[in-house]
N, C-alpha and C positions, 0 to 999 in steps of 0.2 A: 232218392237224387235222381234227374234225368243220368242215363249212359248218351258221352260224348257220341256224333256218331265217325262212324271212318271217312263219310263224302269231307272233302276239302277244299278250297272256294278262292276264288280269288277275286272277290267280289270289292272290299276295299283297296284294291291298287286299283283296278277297273273303277270306282270312286272318284279314287284320284286323279287316274290318267281323263275323266270325263267330267273334268274344271272340277272336281273338288265336292262336285257330286255328295250332299248331304245323306245321310241315312232316313231322312224324312223325306227326300225331294224320290228318293228310291222308292219310295216305299208308294207314295203318293203315283208311282208310275207303276208303279206293281200290285196295288188296290191291296196291300198288306195294312199291316199298324208300322209303323217303328219298332216298333219292340220283337218282331214278328221277324225283322231287319238285319237286328242286332242277335238274335241269337242263331239267324243263318250265316251270317258275317265269323259270331264267331261258335262256331261250328257244335252248337249244345244241338242246334236242332237239325232233319234234315224237311227240306220244302219237298210239298208235295210236286210233281211233275209238270204241273200247269205251270204254277206258281218260277217254278223255275225255268221252267220254258219264257216267263214273263218277268224276270230277272236277266236273259241271256238279252233277250229284246231286247227291250233298256239300252241294254251298251249299246247295242250293234254288231255282238258277237255272238255264233253258237255256241250252242250249251256245252262243248265242252275244251270255251276257252275262260267258261267262268269254276263250273263243278268235275271237279275227278273222284274218281274211288281207287284207290290200291288194285294190285291186283293179288 
């Protein structure tokens, strides 16, 4: 079983604020699968830096508005 990541994210909130964007729509915008978006959103998977930037760009926000890492 995979160890959960310490990185947290606000993808669910951002999707809601973006007109209730679906996970499938976000996946299409970022070039990954819906299953990857689900795993990232649930904190079961840490995206690559490239995918993290693509997610942030899909919402038009800075990277740290999507992902946080605890001190």
